[in-house]
RODREN-600215 format. One record per residue (C-alpha): x, y, z; residue number from 1. Coordinates in steps of 0.001 Angstrom, whole numbers, plus 524288, in hexadecimal, padded with zeros to 5 digits. Example, Ala and Ser with C-alpha at 12.3 -4.5 7.8 and 13.67 -1.06 7.14 Angstrom:
BEGIN
<site><east>8300C</east><north>7EE6C</north><up>81E78</up><vexro>1</vexro></site>
<site><east>83566</east><north>7FBDC</north><up>81BE4</up><vexro>2</vexro></site>
// end
This chain:
BEGIN
<site><east>2313A</east><north>2EC88</north><up>BA872</up><vexro>1</vexro></site>
<site><east>23662</east><north>2E534</north><up>BB433</up><vexro>2</vexro></site>
<site><east>24554</east><north>2E05C</north><up>BB572</up><vexro>3</vexro></site>
<site><east>24865</east><north>2D4D9</north><up>BBD27</up><vexro>4</vexro></site>
<site><east>25613</east><north>2D2BF</north><up>BC22F</up><vexro>5</vexro></site>
<site><east>25998</east><north>2C51F</north><up>BC66D</up><vexro>6</vexro></site>
<site><east>26617</east><north>2C362</north><up>BCF6D</up><vexro>7</vexro></site>
<site><east>26BAE</east><north>2B619</north><up>BD2C3</up><vexro>8</vexro></site>
<site><east>27454</east><north>2B5A1</north><up>BDE76</up><vexro>9</vexro></site>
<site><east>27735</east><north>2C38F</north><up>BDDE2</up><vexro>10</vexro></site>
<site><east>2741C</east><north>2D04F</north><up>BE3F4</up><vexro>11</vexro></site>
<site><east>271D9</east><north>2DE17</north><up>BDE21</up><vexro>12</vexro></site>
<site><east>27A85</east><north>2E734</north><up>BE524</up><vexro>13</vexro></site>
<site><east>27BC8</east><north>2F29C</north><up>BDCD4</up><vexro>14</vexro></site>
<site><east>27683</east><north>2F949</north><up>BD08F</up><vexro>15</vexro></site>
<site><east>27FF0</east><north>30035</north><up>BC7B0</up><vexro>16</vexro></site>
<site><east>27C8F</east><north>30D4C</north><up>BC09A</up><vexro>17</vexro></site>
<site><east>27898</east><north>306A8</north><up>BB47D</up><vexro>18</vexro></site>
<site><east>26EB9</east><north>2FEA5</north><up>BBBF6</up><vexro>19</vexro></site>
<site><east>276A1</east><north>2F191</north><up>BBBB0</up><vexro>20</vexro></site>
<site><east>273F2</east><north>2E83D</north><up>BC5B5</up><vexro>21</vexro></site>
<site><east>28111</east><north>2E4C8</north><up>BCB8D</up><vexro>22</vexro></site>
<site><east>281B8</east><north>2D6F7</north><up>BD16D</up><vexro>23</vexro></site>
<site><east>289E0</east><north>2D432</north><up>BDE83</up><vexro>24</vexro></site>
<site><east>2864B</east><north>2C65E</north><up>BDFE4</up><vexro>25</vexro></site>
<site><east>28F8F</east><north>2BB66</north><up>BDBB4</up><vexro>26</vexro></site>
<site><east>28488</east><north>2B468</north><up>BD35A</up><vexro>27</vexro></site>
<site><east>27CF2</east><north>2B7CF</north><up>BC65D</up><vexro>28</vexro></site>
<site><east>27397</east><north>2C1F9</north><up>BC47B</up><vexro>29</vexro></site>
<site><east>26D6D</east><north>2CB2F</north><up>BBA7C</up><vexro>30</vexro></site>
<site><east>26FFF</east><north>2D8EA</north><up>BB646</up><vexro>31</vexro></site>
<site><east>26635</east><north>2E207</north><up>BAFE7</up><vexro>32</vexro></site>
<site><east>26809</east><north>2DD4B</north><up>BA1E6</up><vexro>33</vexro></site>
<site><east>263FD</east><north>2CF26</north><up>BA726</up><vexro>34</vexro></site>
<site><east>27111</east><north>2C99F</north><up>BA555</up><vexro>35</vexro></site>
<site><east>2741E</east><north>2BEFE</north><up>BAF2E</up><vexro>36</vexro></site>
<site><east>281FF</east><north>2C0C7</north><up>BB434</up><vexro>37</vexro></site>
<site><east>28C76</east><north>2B6EE</north><up>BB68F</up><vexro>38</vexro></site>
<site><east>29202</east><north>2B6D3</north><up>BC46B</up><vexro>39</vexro></site>
<site><east>29FE2</east><north>2BB83</north><up>BBF2E</up><vexro>40</vexro></site>
<site><east>299D6</east><north>2C78A</north><up>BB8EC</up><vexro>41</vexro></site>
<site><east>2921F</east><north>2CAC7</north><up>BC593</up><vexro>42</vexro></site>
<site><east>29EF2</east><north>2C98B</north><up>BCC8C</up><vexro>43</vexro></site>
<site><east>2A5BC</east><north>2D27D</north><up>BC311</up><vexro>44</vexro></site>
<site><east>29B30</east><north>2DCE4</north><up>BC38C</up><vexro>45</vexro></site>
<site><east>29B51</east><north>2DC8A</north><up>BD22D</up><vexro>46</vexro></site>
<site><east>2A9AA</east><north>2DECC</north><up>BD22D</up><vexro>47</vexro></site>
<site><east>2A7D3</east><north>2E9DC</north><up>BC818</up><vexro>48</vexro></site>
<site><east>29E41</east><north>2F029</north><up>BD16A</up><vexro>49</vexro></site>
<site><east>2A59B</east><north>2EEDD</north><up>BDE23</up><vexro>50</vexro></site>
<site><east>2B0AE</east><north>2F555</north><up>BD6A1</up><vexro>51</vexro></site>
<site><east>2A82E</east><north>30158</north><up>BD48C</up><vexro>52</vexro></site>
<site><east>2A36C</east><north>2FE9C</north><up>BC70C</up><vexro>53</vexro></site>
<site><east>2967B</east><north>2FA13</north><up>BC005</up><vexro>54</vexro></site>
<site><east>291F9</east><north>2EFE9</north><up>BB56F</up><vexro>55</vexro></site>
<site><east>28707</east><north>2F435</north><up>BAC4B</up><vexro>56</vexro></site>
<site><east>27D8E</east><north>2E8DC</north><up>BA81A</up><vexro>57</vexro></site>
<site><east>283D1</east><north>2E8E4</north><up>B9A98</up><vexro>58</vexro></site>
<site><east>290EA</east><north>2E6C5</north><up>B9F5C</up><vexro>59</vexro></site>
<site><east>28C83</east><north>2DC6F</north><up>BA8E8</up><vexro>60</vexro></site>
<site><east>28654</east><north>2D4D5</north><up>B9DE5</up><vexro>61</vexro></site>
<site><east>2929A</east><north>2D602</north><up>B9595</up><vexro>62</vexro></site>
<site><east>29B8F</east><north>2D283</north><up>B9F87</up><vexro>63</vexro></site>
<site><east>292C8</east><north>2C6CE</north><up>BA39C</up><vexro>64</vexro></site>
<site><east>2925F</east><north>2C225</north><up>B966E</up><vexro>65</vexro></site>
<site><east>2A16E</east><north>2C187</north><up>B9634</up><vexro>66</vexro></site>
<site><east>2A276</east><north>2B9F9</north><up>BA2B1</up><vexro>67</vexro></site>
<site><east>297B5</east><north>2AF91</north><up>B9EBB</up><vexro>68</vexro></site>
<site><east>29EA3</east><north>2ADDF</north><up>B915B</up><vexro>69</vexro></site>
<site><east>2ABF2</east><north>2ACB9</north><up>B97D8</up><vexro>70</vexro></site>
<site><east>2A644</east><north>2A2A2</north><up>BA154</up><vexro>71</vexro></site>
<site><east>29F86</east><north>29B66</north><up>B9651</up><vexro>72</vexro></site>
<site><east>2AD45</east><north>29A75</north><up>B8F5E</up><vexro>73</vexro></site>
<site><east>2B41B</east><north>29574</north><up>B9C9B</up><vexro>74</vexro></site>
<site><east>2BCE3</east><north>2A2A0</north><up>B9AF7</up><vexro>75</vexro></site>
<site><east>2B70C</east><north>2A916</north><up>BA767</up><vexro>76</vexro></site>
<site><east>2BD65</east><north>29EAF</north><up>BB080</up><vexro>77</vexro></site>
<site><east>2CA90</east><north>29F95</north><up>BAA2D</up><vexro>78</vexro></site>
<site><east>2CB06</east><north>2AE19</north><up>BAA32</up><vexro>79</vexro></site>
<site><east>2D20C</east><north>2B5A1</north><up>BB469</up><vexro>80</vexro></site>
<site><east>2CE28</east><north>2C3DE</north><up>BB0B9</up><vexro>81</vexro></site>
<site><east>2C5BE</east><north>2CA18</north><up>BA5AF</up><vexro>82</vexro></site>
<site><east>2C5A8</east><north>2D899</north><up>BA606</up><vexro>83</vexro></site>
<site><east>2BADC</east><north>2DFAB</north><up>B9E92</up><vexro>84</vexro></site>
<site><east>2BFF9</east><north>2EE05</north><up>B9BD5</up><vexro>85</vexro></site>
<site><east>2B754</east><north>2EF3F</north><up>B8F9C</up><vexro>86</vexro></site>
<site><east>2A91A</east><north>2F1AC</north><up>B9224</up><vexro>87</vexro></site>
<site><east>2A292</east><north>2FADE</north><up>B9B65</up><vexro>88</vexro></site>
<site><east>2AE7B</east><north>303FE</north><up>B9E02</up><vexro>89</vexro></site>
<site><east>2ACB3</east><north>30270</north><up>BACE8</up><vexro>90</vexro></site>
<site><east>2BA4D</east><north>301D4</north><up>BB468</up><vexro>91</vexro></site>
<site><east>2B5B6</east><north>2F92B</north><up>BBF5B</up><vexro>92</vexro></site>
<site><east>2B02F</east><north>2EFA3</north><up>BB50E</up><vexro>93</vexro></site>
<site><east>2BD13</east><north>2F022</north><up>BAD43</up><vexro>94</vexro></site>
<site><east>2C562</east><north>2EE72</north><up>BB9C1</up><vexro>95</vexro></site>
<site><east>2BFA7</east><north>2E142</north><up>BBE7F</up><vexro>96</vexro></site>
<site><east>2C13F</east><north>2D4CD</north><up>BB647</up><vexro>97</vexro></site>
<site><east>2B521</east><north>2CC1B</north><up>BB495</up><vexro>98</vexro></site>
<site><east>2BA55</east><north>2BF65</north><up>BB716</up><vexro>99</vexro></site>
<site><east>2C1CD</east><north>2C150</north><up>BC47A</up><vexro>100</vexro></site>
<site><east>2BDF9</east><north>2CF3A</north><up>BC7E4</up><vexro>101</vexro></site>
<site><east>2CC61</east><north>2D3EE</north><up>BC856</up><vexro>102</vexro></site>
<site><east>2D00D</east><north>2E20C</north><up>BC661</up><vexro>103</vexro></site>
<site><east>2D922</east><north>2E8EF</north><up>BBD3B</up><vexro>104</vexro></site>
<site><east>2E21D</east><north>2F55D</north><up>BC122</up><vexro>105</vexro></site>
<site><east>2E282</east><north>30057</north><up>BB741</up><vexro>106</vexro></site>
<site><east>2EF20</east><north>30751</north><up>BB597</up><vexro>107</vexro></site>
<site><east>2EFA8</east><north>31484</north><up>BAEF0</up><vexro>108</vexro></site>
<site><east>2E23D</east><north>31934</north><up>BA876</up><vexro>109</vexro></site>
<site><east>2DDD5</east><north>30FA6</north><up>B9E62</up><vexro>110</vexro></site>
<site><east>2D0C1</east><north>313C0</north><up>B9A1A</up><vexro>111</vexro></site>
<site><east>2C442</east><north>30B49</north><up>B9A9C</up><vexro>112</vexro></site>
<site><east>2BA50</east><north>30B4C</north><up>B8FC8</up><vexro>113</vexro></site>
<site><east>2B08F</east><north>30170</north><up>B8A08</up><vexro>114</vexro></site>
<site><east>2BB9F</east><north>2FB2A</north><up>B8280</up><vexro>115</vexro></site>
<site><east>2C34C</east><north>2F92B</north><up>B8F01</up><vexro>116</vexro></site>
<site><east>2D092</east><north>2FF46</north><up>B94C9</up><vexro>117</vexro></site>
<site><east>2D8F8</east><north>30722</north><up>B8C61</up><vexro>118</vexro></site>
<site><east>2E75B</east><north>309BE</north><up>B9021</up><vexro>119</vexro></site>
<site><east>2EF2C</east><north>315D1</north><up>B8C8B</up><vexro>120</vexro></site>
<site><east>2FB13</east><north>30DA0</north><up>B870D</up><vexro>121</vexro></site>
<site><east>30546</east><north>31446</north><up>B9047</up><vexro>122</vexro></site>
<site><east>301C8</east><north>3119F</north><up>B9E60</up><vexro>123</vexro></site>
<site><east>2F3B9</east><north>30BC7</north><up>B9FB2</up><vexro>124</vexro></site>
<site><east>2F1D2</east><north>2FD56</north><up>BA305</up><vexro>125</vexro></site>
<site><east>2E957</east><north>2F4B5</north><up>BAB8A</up><vexro>126</vexro></site>
<site><east>2EEC2</east><north>2EB87</north><up>BB665</up><vexro>127</vexro></site>
<site><east>2E713</east><north>2DF31</north><up>BB4E3</up><vexro>128</vexro></site>
<site><east>2EAC8</east><north>2DB57</north><up>BC296</up><vexro>129</vexro></site>
<site><east>2EC9B</east><north>2CD67</north><up>BBC80</up><vexro>130</vexro></site>
<site><east>2F96D</east><north>2C73A</north><up>BC043</up><vexro>131</vexro></site>
<site><east>2F9DC</east><north>2B917</north><up>BBB74</up><vexro>132</vexro></site>
<site><east>302E8</east><north>2B45A</north><up>BC5B4</up><vexro>133</vexro></site>
<site><east>2F9AD</east><north>2B879</north><up>BD098</up><vexro>134</vexro></site>
<site><east>2EC22</east><north>2B8E5</north><up>BCB69</up><vexro>135</vexro></site>
<site><east>2E825</east><north>2AB12</north><up>BCBA7</up><vexro>136</vexro></site>
<site><east>2DD33</east><north>2A692</north><up>BC2D2</up><vexro>137</vexro></site>
<site><east>2DEA3</east><north>2A027</north><up>BB554</up><vexro>138</vexro></site>
<site><east>2EA06</east><north>2A85C</north><up>BAFFF</up><vexro>139</vexro></site>
<site><east>2F5AB</east><north>29E84</north><up>BB0D8</up><vexro>140</vexro></site>
<site><east>302BF</east><north>29C6D</north><up>BAAB2</up><vexro>141</vexro></site>
<site><east>2FEB4</east><north>29340</north><up>BA08D</up><vexro>142</vexro></site>
<site><east>2F03F</east><north>2964B</north><up>BA031</up><vexro>143</vexro></site>
<site><east>2EDEA</east><north>2A4FC</north><up>B9E23</up><vexro>144</vexro></site>
<site><east>2E789</east><north>2AF62</north><up>B95C2</up><vexro>145</vexro></site>
<site><east>2E686</east><north>2BE29</north><up>B94A1</up><vexro>146</vexro></site>
<site><east>2E16F</east><north>2C785</north><up>B8B95</up><vexro>147</vexro></site>
<site><east>2DBF9</east><north>2D53C</north><up>B88EE</up><vexro>148</vexro></site>
<site><east>2D177</east><north>2DB99</north><up>B7FCC</up><vexro>149</vexro></site>
<site><east>2D84F</east><north>2E637</north><up>B784F</up><vexro>150</vexro></site>
<site><east>2D07B</east><north>2F056</north><up>B7194</up><vexro>151</vexro></site>
<site><east>2DBE8</east><north>2F948</north><up>B6CFA</up><vexro>152</vexro></site>
<site><east>2E501</east><north>2F7FA</north><up>B6226</up><vexro>153</vexro></site>
<site><east>2F212</east><north>2FE25</north><up>B6646</up><vexro>154</vexro></site>
<site><east>2FC41</east><north>2F48F</north><up>B65B1</up><vexro>155</vexro></site>
<site><east>30A48</east><north>2F23C</north><up>B6BAB</up><vexro>156</vexro></site>
<site><east>30458</east><north>2F235</north><up>B7971</up><vexro>157</vexro></site>
<site><east>30158</east><north>2E859</north><up>B8452</up><vexro>158</vexro></site>
<site><east>2F38E</east><north>2E523</north><up>B876F</up><vexro>159</vexro></site>
<site><east>2F5FB</east><north>2DD74</north><up>B931B</up><vexro>160</vexro></site>
<site><east>3009F</east><north>2D5AA</north><up>B99F1</up><vexro>161</vexro></site>
<site><east>30A62</east><north>2D258</north><up>BA532</up><vexro>162</vexro></site>
<site><east>31880</east><north>2D0EF</north><up>BA065</up><vexro>163</vexro></site>
<site><east>32452</east><north>2CDC6</north><up>BA7F8</up><vexro>164</vexro></site>
<site><east>32DA2</east><north>2C89A</north><up>B9D22</up><vexro>165</vexro></site>
<site><east>32DBA</east><north>2BA8F</north><up>BA25D</up><vexro>166</vexro></site>
<site><east>31EF9</east><north>2B92E</north><up>BA375</up><vexro>167</vexro></site>
<site><east>3175C</east><north>2C18F</north><up>B9A51</up><vexro>168</vexro></site>
<site><east>30916</east><north>2C442</north><up>B96C1</up><vexro>169</vexro></site>
<site><east>30790</east><north>2CDCD</north><up>B8B55</up><vexro>170</vexro></site>
<site><east>2FCBB</east><north>2D18F</north><up>B8223</up><vexro>171</vexro></site>
<site><east>30032</east><north>2DAD9</north><up>B7766</up><vexro>172</vexro></site>
<site><east>2F725</east><north>2D79C</north><up>B6BAE</up><vexro>173</vexro></site>
<site><east>2FF78</east><north>2DF19</north><up>B617A</up><vexro>174</vexro></site>
<site><east>30D95</east><north>2E35E</north><up>B6254</up><vexro>175</vexro></site>
<site><east>3126D</east><north>2EB9C</north><up>B57D1</up><vexro>176</vexro></site>
<site><east>305AF</east><north>2E837</north><up>B504F</up><vexro>177</vexro></site>
<site><east>30C10</east><north>2DB8E</north><up>B4D28</up><vexro>178</vexro></site>
<site><east>30C03</east><north>2D108</north><up>B57C3</up><vexro>179</vexro></site>
<site><east>30586</east><north>2CF06</north><up>B650F</up><vexro>180</vexro></site>
<site><east>30D25</east><north>2CC3C</north><up>B7102</up><vexro>181</vexro></site>
<site><east>30615</east><north>2C133</north><up>B7970</up><vexro>182</vexro></site>
<site><east>30BCF</east><north>2BAE3</north><up>B85F3</up><vexro>183</vexro></site>
<site><east>30465</east><north>2B3CE</north><up>B90EF</up><vexro>184</vexro></site>
<site><east>30CCE</east><north>2AEB5</north><up>B9BDA</up><vexro>185</vexro></site>
<site><east>318BF</east><north>2AD13</north><up>B94D5</up><vexro>186</vexro></site>
<site><east>325D3</east><north>2B482</north><up>B91D3</up><vexro>187</vexro></site>
<site><east>324D2</east><north>2B25A</north><up>B8224</up><vexro>188</vexro></site>
<site><east>31BAF</east><north>2B9F4</north><up>B7845</up><vexro>189</vexro></site>
<site><east>31232</east><north>2B52C</north><up>B6EE0</up><vexro>190</vexro></site>
<site><east>311D0</east><north>2BFB0</north><up>B632A</up><vexro>191</vexro></site>
<site><east>30778</east><north>2BCB8</north><up>B5931</up><vexro>192</vexro></site>
<site><east>304CC</east><north>2C621</north><up>B4E56</up><vexro>193</vexro></site>
<site><east>2FB0E</east><north>2D07A</north><up>B5239</up><vexro>194</vexro></site>
<site><east>2F8C8</east><north>2DE82</north><up>B4DA9</up><vexro>195</vexro></site>
<site><east>2ED4B</east><north>2E326</north><up>B55DA</up><vexro>196</vexro></site>
<site><east>2EC4D</east><north>2E4F5</north><up>B6583</up><vexro>197</vexro></site>
<site><east>2DD47</east><north>2E57E</north><up>B645B</up><vexro>198</vexro></site>
<site><east>2D53F</east><north>2D999</north><up>B6867</up><vexro>199</vexro></site>
<site><east>2D2D9</east><north>2D02B</north><up>B749E</up><vexro>200</vexro></site>
<site><east>2E007</east><north>2C939</north><up>B76FD</up><vexro>201</vexro></site>
<site><east>2E1A2</east><north>2BD96</north><up>B8064</up><vexro>202</vexro></site>
<site><east>2EE09</east><north>2B69B</north><up>B824C</up><vexro>203</vexro></site>
<site><east>2ED02</east><north>2A843</north><up>B883D</up><vexro>204</vexro></site>
<site><east>2F595</east><north>29EDC</north><up>B8DD0</up><vexro>205</vexro></site>
<site><east>2F01D</east><north>2902C</north><up>B8E2D</up><vexro>206</vexro></site>
<site><east>2FD82</east><north>288C4</north><up>B9204</up><vexro>207</vexro></site>
<site><east>30BB1</east><north>28AE7</north><up>B93C7</up><vexro>208</vexro></site>
<site><east>30DE5</east><north>28D27</north><up>B854F</up><vexro>209</vexro></site>
<site><east>30175</east><north>28F56</north><up>B8027</up><vexro>210</vexro></site>
<site><east>2FBF7</east><north>29D7F</north><up>B7D4D</up><vexro>211</vexro></site>
<site><east>2F148</east><north>2A229</north><up>B7473</up><vexro>212</vexro></site>
<site><east>2EDFE</east><north>2B0E6</north><up>B71CD</up><vexro>213</vexro></site>
<site><east>2DFBF</east><north>2B51E</north><up>B6E27</up><vexro>214</vexro></site>
<site><east>2DBDE</east><north>2C143</north><up>B6769</up><vexro>215</vexro></site>
<site><east>2CCDE</east><north>2C37C</north><up>B6752</up><vexro>216</vexro></site>
<site><east>2CA7D</east><north>2B5BC</north><up>B6B37</up><vexro>217</vexro></site>
<site><east>2D262</east><north>2AFF0</north><up>B5FE8</up><vexro>218</vexro></site>
<site><east>2DF24</east><north>2A87B</north><up>B61BE</up><vexro>219</vexro></site>
<site><east>2E91D</east><north>2B27D</north><up>B5D26</up><vexro>220</vexro></site>
<site><east>2F5A0</east><north>2AA6F</north><up>B6038</up><vexro>221</vexro></site>
<site><east>2FA9B</east><north>29FF6</north><up>B680C</up><vexro>222</vexro></site>
<site><east>30963</east><north>29D1C</north><up>B6E75</up><vexro>223</vexro></site>
<site><east>31157</east><north>29550</north><up>B7682</up><vexro>224</vexro></site>
<site><east>3183E</east><north>29E1B</north><up>B7F81</up><vexro>225</vexro></site>
<site><east>31BD1</east><north>29757</north><up>B8BD7</up><vexro>226</vexro></site>
<site><east>3152B</east><north>29BF4</north><up>B9879</up><vexro>227</vexro></site>
<site><east>31E76</east><north>2A071</north><up>BA2AE</up><vexro>228</vexro></site>
<site><east>31476</east><north>2A38D</north><up>BADD6</up><vexro>229</vexro></site>
<site><east>30BE4</east><north>2ADAF</north><up>BB42C</up><vexro>230</vexro></site>
<site><east>310AC</east><north>2BBD5</north><up>BB482</up><vexro>231</vexro></site>
<site><east>31117</east><north>2C257</north><up>BC0DF</up><vexro>232</vexro></site>
<site><east>30B96</east><north>2CF43</north><up>BBC54</up><vexro>233</vexro></site>
<site><east>2FE67</east><north>2D508</north><up>BBA75</up><vexro>234</vexro></site>
<site><east>2F98F</east><north>2D6D0</north><up>BAD14</up><vexro>235</vexro></site>
<site><east>2F6E6</east><north>2E411</north><up>BA7C5</up><vexro>236</vexro></site>
<site><east>2EE69</east><north>2E833</north><up>B9BEA</up><vexro>237</vexro></site>
<site><east>2EF75</east><north>2F34D</north><up>B9353</up><vexro>238</vexro></site>
<site><east>2FDBB</east><north>2F158</north><up>B9610</up><vexro>239</vexro></site>
<site><east>306EF</east><north>2E5BC</north><up>B9AF5</up><vexro>240</vexro></site>
<site><east>30CC9</east><north>2E3E6</north><up>BA85E</up><vexro>241</vexro></site>
<site><east>31B4B</east><north>2E34A</north><up>BA55F</up><vexro>242</vexro></site>
<site><east>321DB</east><north>2DE2E</north><up>BB214</up><vexro>243</vexro></site>
<site><east>318F3</east><north>2E74B</north><up>BBA0F</up><vexro>244</vexro></site>
<site><east>3194D</east><north>2F321</north><up>BAF63</up><vexro>245</vexro></site>
<site><east>30E57</east><north>2F5C6</north><up>BA748</up><vexro>246</vexro></site>
<site><east>312F4</east><north>2F7CC</north><up>B97C3</up><vexro>247</vexro></site>
<site><east>30E71</east><north>2F579</north><up>B8A22</up><vexro>248</vexro></site>
<site><east>30218</east><north>2FE65</north><up>B8D25</up><vexro>249</vexro></site>
<site><east>2F6EB</east><north>2FD18</north><up>B8445</up><vexro>250</vexro></site>
<site><east>2EE3F</east><north>307FD</north><up>B7FDA</up><vexro>251</vexro></site>
<site><east>2E3CB</east><north>2FDC8</north><up>B7B1E</up><vexro>252</vexro></site>
<site><east>2D67A</east><north>2FBCD</north><up>B80B7</up><vexro>253</vexro></site>
<site><east>2D42F</east><north>2EECE</north><up>B87DA</up><vexro>254</vexro></site>
<site><east>2C61B</east><north>2E9DA</north><up>B8A90</up><vexro>255</vexro></site>
<site><east>2C923</east><north>2DD30</north><up>B9247</up><vexro>256</vexro></site>
<site><east>2D413</east><north>2D4CE</north><up>B9883</up><vexro>257</vexro></site>
<site><east>2D49A</east><north>2C63C</north><up>B9BE8</up><vexro>258</vexro></site>
<site><east>2DC82</east><north>2BCF8</north><up>BA38F</up><vexro>259</vexro></site>
<site><east>2D985</east><north>2AE6F</north><up>BA55E</up><vexro>260</vexro></site>
<site><east>2DEEB</east><north>2A0D4</north><up>BA396</up><vexro>261</vexro></site>
<site><east>2E406</east><north>29B98</north><up>B96A1</up><vexro>262</vexro></site>
<site><east>2D9D9</east><north>29BFC</north><up>B8B2A</up><vexro>263</vexro></site>
<site><east>2D85A</east><north>2921A</north><up>B802B</up><vexro>264</vexro></site>
<site><east>2D4DF</east><north>296D2</north><up>B7310</up><vexro>265</vexro></site>
<site><east>2C65E</east><north>294DE</north><up>B74D2</up><vexro>266</vexro></site>
<site><east>2C6D6</east><north>29CFD</north><up>B82DA</up><vexro>267</vexro></site>
<site><east>2CF2D</east><north>2A780</north><up>B7BC1</up><vexro>268</vexro></site>
<site><east>2C439</east><north>2A86E</north><up>B7156</up><vexro>269</vexro></site>
<site><east>2B96E</east><north>2A6F0</north><up>B7BD8</up><vexro>270</vexro></site>
<site><east>2BF82</east><north>2B1BE</north><up>B844E</up><vexro>271</vexro></site>
<site><east>2C011</east><north>2BBCD</north><up>B79BB</up><vexro>272</vexro></site>
<site><east>2B2E7</east><north>2B8FE</north><up>B74BB</up><vexro>273</vexro></site>
<site><east>2ACDF</east><north>2BB77</north><up>B8237</up><vexro>274</vexro></site>
<site><east>2B4D7</east><north>2C856</north><up>B843C</up><vexro>275</vexro></site>
<site><east>2B24D</east><north>2CD57</north><up>B7701</up><vexro>276</vexro></site>
<site><east>2A3A0</east><north>2CB30</north><up>B77E6</up><vexro>277</vexro></site>
<site><east>2A3D1</east><north>2D387</north><up>B83C8</up><vexro>278</vexro></site>
<site><east>2AC5B</east><north>2DDBB</north><up>B7CDE</up><vexro>279</vexro></site>
<site><east>2A1F2</east><north>2DE3E</north><up>B70F7</up><vexro>280</vexro></site>
<site><east>29778</east><north>2DF6B</north><up>B7A70</up><vexro>281</vexro></site>
<site><east>29D54</east><north>2ECAD</north><up>B7DEA</up><vexro>282</vexro></site>
<site><east>2A11C</east><north>2EFBC</north><up>B703F</up><vexro>283</vexro></site>
<site><east>2B06F</east><north>2EF5C</north><up>B7283</up><vexro>284</vexro></site>
<site><east>2B3E3</east><north>2E2E1</north><up>B6CCA</up><vexro>285</vexro></site>
<site><east>2BF8C</east><north>2E3D8</north><up>B6350</up><vexro>286</vexro></site>
<site><east>2BC22</east><north>2D74D</north><up>B5B53</up><vexro>287</vexro></site>
// end
């Protein structure tokens, strides 16, 4: 049996221990599974390899399916960050987002497994190195979105956020097992009824007084909280950044984090579908 590999505008520069072809060029090429990679997937693979990691053929294919799907839904172009912590349990893969190849900083010792990063609930958190005031990109005062895929069930904790008291971003899916606490570029809270922490939660602002919150792709709640500008703090995950101090630590496992421009109801649904399809391929989906 003869296997033929076709490369287009790319060079084979390395072969990882699993026998996966690693593409270092800017164009498209094939991997050992025969999957044709999008240029964005290739760029992410190259960044992971440069950081000391590797990407199996299976993971290359699954990430590529996600990238292609996001592009088909016009979501890749309005995204700023999308980290995949669930999957192959590779520190280098988890470190680098698939849209703009930006890195996180680990604080403490959150554990990484197939389902993502899990905090200890007391001191572990992840600095996402995303400051809306300096990051540029699509995240803006009246058009913004962020969210995280929560696999755990512990309530009364902050899954992610950056909070000053005058401009706040907070994602607490269930406080006292009664309500959620949602804030995005505002100084006021929306508190819809919510009894569970688990799910894929995304907050979206599409206007000065227009916000929508999604759970597992469905519209969970809407609000009219007035935008107050962009917070000048970096977002944390597995906690919130409260004026430079981590607080509200979460012991839950998180599988993915997103930042981008404001999402319509359709876009919020499509983002969830694409990310959850990736999670389902790994058997770590929660819905």
